[in-house]
N, CA, C and O atoms as CSV, one atom per row, in Angstrom:
chain,resi,resn,atom,element,x,y,z
A,1,MET,N,N,0.841,-1.185,0.000
A,1,MET,CA,C,0.000,0.000,0.000
A,1,MET,C,C,0.882,1.242,0.000
A,1,MET,O,O,1.821,1.340,0.790
A,2,THR,N,N,0.587,2.178,-0.873
A,2,THR,CA,C,1.439,3.343,-1.049
A,2,THR,C,C,1.075,4.503,-0.144
A,2,THR,O,O,1.834,5.468,-0.055
A,3,GLY,N,N,-0.057,4.440,0.528
A,3,GLY,CA,C,-0.502,5.561,1.345
A,3,GLY,C,C,-1.370,6.529,0.572
A,3,GLY,O,O,-1.927,7.458,1.158
A,4,ASP,N,N,-1.497,6.337,-0.720
A,4,ASP,CA,C,-2.329,7.201,-1.551
A,4,ASP,C,C,-3.765,6.716,-1.466
A,4,ASP,O,O,-4.076,5.614,-1.918
A,5,VAL,N,N,-4.645,7.532,-0.889
A,5,VAL,CA,C,-6.032,7.107,-0.719
A,5,VAL,C,C,-6.945,7.596,-1.840
A,5,VAL,O,O,-8.156,7.379,-1.787
A,6,ALA,N,N,-6.384,8.250,-2.847
A,6,ALA,CA,C,-7.213,8.772,-3.941
A,6,ALA,C,C,-7.995,7.662,-4.624
A,6,ALA,O,O,-9.118,7.881,-5.079
A,7,HIS,N,N,-7.407,6.471,-4.698
A,7,HIS,CA,C,-8.116,5.361,-5.343
A,7,HIS,C,C,-9.326,4.922,-4.535
A,7,HIS,O,O,-10.199,4.241,-5.074
A,8,LEU,N,N,-9.408,5.289,-3.259
A,8,LEU,CA,C,-10.546,4.940,-2.420
A,8,LEU,C,C,-11.681,5.952,-2.531
A,8,LEU,O,O,-12.810,5.670,-2.128
A,9,GLU,N,N,-11.389,7.113,-3.069
A,9,GLU,CA,C,-12.403,8.146,-3.218
A,9,GLU,C,C,-13.408,7.749,-4.288
A,9,GLU,O,O,-13.029,7.205,-5.324
A,10,PRO,N,N,-14.683,8.016,-4.046
A,10,PRO,CA,C,-15.684,7.688,-5.066
A,10,PRO,C,C,-15.625,8.674,-6.226
A,10,PRO,O,O,-15.189,9.814,-6.067
A,11,TRP,N,N,-16.067,8.221,-7.385
A,11,TRP,CA,C,-16.228,9.115,-8.530
A,11,TRP,C,C,-17.521,9.892,-8.313
A,11,TRP,O,O,-18.558,9.295,-8.025
A,12,LEU,N,N,-17.473,11.216,-8.448
A,12,LEU,CA,C,-18.651,12.062,-8.279
A,12,LEU,C,C,-19.086,12.620,-9.627
A,12,LEU,O,O,-18.252,12.960,-10.465
A,13,ASP,N,N,-20.398,12.710,-9.829
A,13,ASP,CA,C,-20.892,13.411,-11.011
A,13,ASP,C,C,-20.996,14.894,-10.668
A,13,ASP,O,O,-20.700,15.288,-9.540
A,14,ARG,N,N,-21.414,15.722,-11.631
A,14,ARG,CA,C,-21.479,17.177,-11.382
A,14,ARG,C,C,-22.377,17.514,-10.202
A,14,ARG,O,O,-22.034,18.374,-9.391
A,15,GLN,N,N,-23.522,16.847,-10.096
A,15,GLN,CA,C,-24.452,17.139,-9.002
A,15,GLN,C,C,-23.824,16.829,-7.647
A,15,GLN,O,O,-23.900,17.639,-6.723
A,16,ALA,N,N,-23.206,15.660,-7.530
A,16,ALA,CA,C,-22.584,15.285,-6.255
A,16,ALA,C,C,-21.404,16.202,-5.925
A,16,ALA,O,O,-21.198,16.551,-4.762
A,17,LEU,N,N,-20.630,16.593,-6.939
A,17,LEU,CA,C,-19.516,17.510,-6.717
A,17,LEU,C,C,-20.026,18.871,-6.262
A,17,LEU,O,O,-19.457,19.483,-5.358
A,18,ALA,N,N,-21.094,19.342,-6.885
A,18,ALA,CA,C,-21.686,20.622,-6.492
A,18,ALA,C,C,-22.170,20.575,-5.047
A,18,ALA,O,O,-21.971,21.527,-4.292
A,19,GLU,N,N,-22.798,19.483,-4.665
A,19,GLU,CA,C,-23.255,19.341,-3.281
A,19,GLU,C,C,-22.069,19.310,-2.317
A,19,GLU,O,O,-22.114,19.933,-1.257
A,20,TYR,N,N,-21.016,18.592,-2.679
A,20,TYR,CA,C,-19.825,18.512,-1.835
A,20,TYR,C,C,-19.193,19.894,-1.649
A,20,TYR,O,O,-18.809,20.264,-0.539
A,21,LEU,N,N,-19.089,20.657,-2.752
A,21,LEU,CA,C,-18.443,21.970,-2.703
A,21,LEU,C,C,-19.377,23.077,-2.234
A,21,LEU,O,O,-18.925,24.174,-1.906
A,22,GLY,N,N,-20.682,22.796,-2.201
A,22,GLY,CA,C,-21.647,23.814,-1.792
A,22,GLY,C,C,-21.843,24.883,-2.851
A,22,GLY,O,O,-22.009,26.059,-2.529
A,23,CYS,N,N,-21.825,24.479,-4.111
A,23,CYS,CA,C,-22.027,25.429,-5.207
A,23,CYS,C,C,-23.027,24.836,-6.199
A,23,CYS,O,O,-23.549,23.742,-5.987
A,24,SER,N,N,-23.282,25.556,-7.266
A,24,SER,CA,C,-24.245,25.082,-8.258
A,24,SER,C,C,-23.583,24.150,-9.265
A,24,SER,O,O,-22.361,24.151,-9.413
A,25,ARG,N,N,-24.391,23.361,-9.950
A,25,ARG,CA,C,-23.870,22.503,-11.011
A,25,ARG,C,C,-23.293,23.346,-12.129
A,25,ARG,O,O,-22.353,22.919,-12.800
A,26,ALA,N,N,-23.838,24.539,-12.344
A,26,ALA,CA,C,-23.333,25.422,-13.402
A,26,ALA,C,C,-21.875,25.793,-13.138
A,26,ALA,O,O,-21.078,25.869,-14.073
A,27,VAL,N,N,-21.521,26.024,-11.883
A,27,VAL,CA,C,-20.133,26.336,-11.535
A,27,VAL,C,C,-19.251,25.143,-11.871
A,27,VAL,O,O,-18.173,25.314,-12.440
A,28,CYS,N,N,-19.688,23.954,-11.531
A,28,CYS,CA,C,-18.902,22.747,-11.839
A,28,CYS,C,C,-18.787,22.559,-13.340
A,28,CYS,O,O,-17.740,22.135,-13.831
A,29,ARG,N,N,-19.833,22.863,-14.068
A,29,ARG,CA,C,-19.795,22.720,-15.528
A,29,ARG,C,C,-18.794,23.703,-16.128
A,29,ARG,O,O,-18.046,23.341,-17.036
A,30,THR,N,N,-18.769,24.938,-15.636
A,30,THR,CA,C,-17.815,25.934,-16.126
A,30,THR,C,C,-16.390,25.495,-15.837
A,30,THR,O,O,-15.531,25.549,-16.718
A,31,ALA,N,N,-16.134,25.064,-14.618
A,31,ALA,CA,C,-14.794,24.658,-14.231
A,31,ALA,C,C,-14.351,23.407,-14.974
A,31,ALA,O,O,-13.196,23.323,-15.389
A,32,ASP,N,N,-15.232,22.440,-15.152
A,32,ASP,CA,C,-14.786,21.193,-15.781
A,32,ASP,C,C,-14.517,21.369,-17.262
A,32,ASP,O,O,-13.782,20.578,-17.854
A,33,GLY,N,N,-15.101,22.393,-17.871
A,33,GLY,CA,C,-14.839,22.641,-19.276
A,33,GLY,C,C,-13.475,23.239,-19.534
A,33,GLY,O,O,-13.038,23.342,-20.680
A,34,ARG,N,N,-12.798,23.636,-18.458
A,34,ARG,CA,C,-11.516,24.334,-18.601
A,34,ARG,C,C,-10.341,23.574,-18.028
A,34,ARG,O,O,-9.238,24.118,-17.975
A,35,GLY,N,N,-10.530,22.332,-17.594
A,35,GLY,CA,C,-9.406,21.726,-16.902
A,35,GLY,C,C,-9.242,20.245,-17.049
A,35,GLY,O,O,-9.947,19.571,-17.801
A,36,ASP,N,N,-8.274,19.761,-16.291
A,36,ASP,CA,C,-7.880,18.360,-16.344
A,36,ASP,C,C,-8.363,17.590,-15.120
A,36,ASP,O,O,-7.951,16.447,-14.924
A,37,ALA,N,N,-9.206,18.167,-14.306
A,37,ALA,CA,C,-9.631,17.516,-13.070
A,37,ALA,C,C,-10.834,16.612,-13.281
A,37,ALA,O,O,-11.476,16.205,-12.313
A,38,ARG,N,N,-11.147,16.297,-14.516
A,38,ARG,CA,C,-12.314,15.469,-14.796
A,38,ARG,C,C,-11.920,14.260,-15.622
A,38,ARG,O,O,-10.870,14.236,-16.265
A,39,MET,N,N,-12.771,13.274,-15.591
A,39,MET,CA,C,-12.601,12.070,-16.398
A,39,MET,C,C,-13.951,11.743,-17.014
A,39,MET,O,O,-14.994,12.126,-16.485
A,40,GLU,N,N,-13.925,11.051,-18.107
A,40,GLU,CA,C,-15.168,10.530,-18.655
A,40,GLU,C,C,-15.182,9.039,-18.402
A,40,GLU,O,O,-14.269,8.317,-18.804
A,41,VAL,N,N,-16.218,8.588,-17.738
A,41,VAL,CA,C,-16.399,7.184,-17.421
A,41,VAL,C,C,-17.698,6.739,-18.081
A,41,VAL,O,O,-18.779,7.213,-17.733
A,42,MET,N,N,-17.579,5.838,-19.022
A,42,MET,CA,C,-18.749,5.350,-19.757
A,42,MET,C,C,-19.529,6.506,-20.380
A,42,MET,O,O,-20.759,6.485,-20.425
A,43,GLY,N,N,-18.794,7.521,-20.861
A,43,GLY,CA,C,-19.409,8.662,-21.522
A,43,GLY,C,C,-19.971,9.724,-20.597
A,43,GLY,O,O,-20.579,10.690,-21.057
A,44,ARG,N,N,-19.774,9.555,-19.295
A,44,ARG,CA,C,-20.290,10.532,-18.326
A,44,ARG,C,C,-19.120,11.200,-17.613
A,44,ARG,O,O,-18.125,10.553,-17.285
A,45,VAL,N,N,-19.253,12.494,-17.379
A,45,VAL,CA,C,-18.201,13.266,-16.714
A,45,VAL,C,C,-18.216,12.939,-15.221
A,45,VAL,O,O,-19.257,12.997,-14.566
A,46,LYS,N,N,-17.039,12.596,-14.701
A,46,LYS,CA,C,-16.889,12.247,-13.286
A,46,LYS,C,C,-15.665,12.947,-12.712
A,46,LYS,O,O,-14.758,13.349,-13.441
A,47,PHE,N,N,-15.662,13.083,-11.392
A,47,PHE,CA,C,-14.591,13.788,-10.691
A,47,PHE,C,C,-14.184,13.016,-9.450
A,47,PHE,O,O,-14.980,12.261,-8.892
A,48,LYS,N,N,-12.932,13.206,-9.015
A,48,LYS,CA,C,-12.466,12.734,-7.713
A,48,LYS,C,C,-11.997,13.964,-6.945
A,48,LYS,O,O,-11.180,14.741,-7.438
A,49,VAL,N,N,-12.517,14.132,-5.743
A,49,VAL,CA,C,-12.248,15.325,-4.947
A,49,VAL,C,C,-10.753,15.599,-4.771
A,49,VAL,O,O,-10.352,16.756,-4.896
A,50,PRO,N,N,-9.893,14.591,-4.484
A,50,PRO,CA,C,-8.470,14.892,-4.312
A,50,PRO,C,C,-7.821,15.491,-5.557
A,50,PRO,O,O,-6.777,16.136,-5.457
A,51,GLU,N,N,-8.421,15.287,-6.719
A,51,GLU,CA,C,-7.896,15.879,-7.946
A,51,GLU,C,C,-8.539,17.225,-8.244
A,51,GLU,O,O,-7.913,18.093,-8.852
A,52,VAL,N,N,-9.779,17.401,-7.821
A,52,VAL,CA,C,-10.516,18.635,-8.123
A,52,VAL,C,C,-10.054,19.793,-7.257
A,52,VAL,O,O,-9.836,20.892,-7.766
A,53,GLU,N,N,-9.901,19.568,-5.951
A,53,GLU,CA,C,-9.566,20.681,-5.056
A,53,GLU,C,C,-8.268,21.388,-5.438
A,53,GLU,O,O,-8.263,22.617,-5.502
A,54,PRO,N,N,-7.170,20.680,-5.693
A,54,PRO,CA,C,-5.945,21.392,-6.107
A,54,PRO,C,C,-6.140,22.143,-7.425
A,54,PRO,O,O,-5.636,23.254,-7.593
A,55,TRP,N,N,-6.873,21.533,-8.355
A,55,TRP,CA,C,-7.110,22.192,-9.639
A,55,TRP,C,C,-7.911,23.473,-9.451
A,55,TRP,O,O,-7.603,24.489,-10.075
A,56,LEU,N,N,-8.940,23.442,-8.595
A,56,LEU,CA,C,-9.735,24.642,-8.327
A,56,LEU,C,C,-8.870,25.748,-7.723
A,56,LEU,O,O,-9.000,26.914,-8.094
A,57,GLU,N,N,-7.988,25.379,-6.794
A,57,GLU,CA,C,-7.095,26.371,-6.182
A,57,GLU,C,C,-6.126,26.959,-7.200
A,57,GLU,O,O,-5.953,28.176,-7.262
A,58,GLU,N,N,-5.500,26.109,-7.990
A,58,GLU,CA,C,-4.514,26.567,-8.973
A,58,GLU,C,C,-5.126,27.491,-10.021
A,58,GLU,O,O,-4.438,28.363,-10.551
A,59,ASN,N,N,-6.400,27.311,-10.322
A,59,ASN,CA,C,-7.048,28.086,-11.375
A,59,ASN,C,C,-7.941,29.207,-10.854
A,59,ASN,O,O,-8.719,29.786,-11.611
A,60,GLY,N,N,-7.830,29.512,-9.569
A,60,GLY,CA,C,-8.522,30.661,-9.004
A,60,GLY,C,C,-9.998,30.477,-8.717
A,60,GLY,O,O,-10.711,31.460,-8.516
A,61,TYR,N,N,-10.475,29.232,-8.694
A,61,TYR,CA,C,-11.880,28.985,-8.391
A,61,TYR,C,C,-12.117,28.781,-6.905
A,61,TYR,O,O,-13.253,28.868,-6.438
A,62,MET,N,N,-11.043,28.507,-6.151
A,62,MET,CA,C,-11.173,28.244,-4.729
A,62,MET,C,C,-9.971,28.838,-4.020
A,62,MET,O,O,-8.842,28.751,-4.504
A,63,GLU,N,N,-10.224,29.441,-2.872
A,63,GLU,CA,C,-9.141,30.022,-2.092
A,63,GLU,C,C,-9.305,29.591,-0.653
A,63,GLU,O,O,-10.375,29.747,-0.066
A,64,ARG,N,N,-8.253,29.054,-0.091
A,64,ARG,CA,C,-8.289,28.685,1.328
A,64,ARG,C,C,-8.052,29.937,2.154
A,64,ARG,O,O,-7.141,30.716,1.876
A,65,VAL,N,N,-8.875,30.118,3.165
A,65,VAL,CA,C,-8.777,31.301,3.996
A,65,VAL,C,C,-8.487,30.858,5.421
A,65,VAL,O,O,-9.205,30.034,5.988
A,66,ALA,N,N,-7.439,31.408,5.983
A,66,ALA,CA,C,-7.081,31.079,7.362
A,66,ALA,C,C,-7.808,32.049,8.287
A,66,ALA,O,O,-7.701,33.267,8.139
A,67,TYR,N,N,-8.534,31.503,9.226
A,67,TYR,CA,C,-9.251,32.328,10.190
A,67,TYR,C,C,-8.451,32.423,11.467
A,67,TYR,O,O,-8.013,31.412,12.016
A,68,VAL,N,N,-8.264,33.629,11.933
A,68,VAL,CA,C,-7.539,33.865,13.182
A,68,VAL,C,C,-8.562,34.186,14.246
A,68,VAL,O,O,-9.394,35.078,14.085
A,69,VAL,N,N,-8.488,33.441,15.341
A,69,VAL,CA,C,-9.457,33.644,16.425
A,69,VAL,C,C,-8.848,34.504,17.494
A,69,VAL,O,O,-9.499,34.795,18.497
């Protein structure tokens, strides 16, 4: 075992990805049309979260914000 758990992550469709990220399917459709964070499985677009999150950050769709208490 390599320690890489990405293979254990489920494949998500646009709706499930939108629910996970808390955004609309339209946002996922816009982002997936511009990047490499998607795969086609049996003709359907699918995503794995460990691949999507870095891609969203690198392309300015997501920004991590540190909260100071």
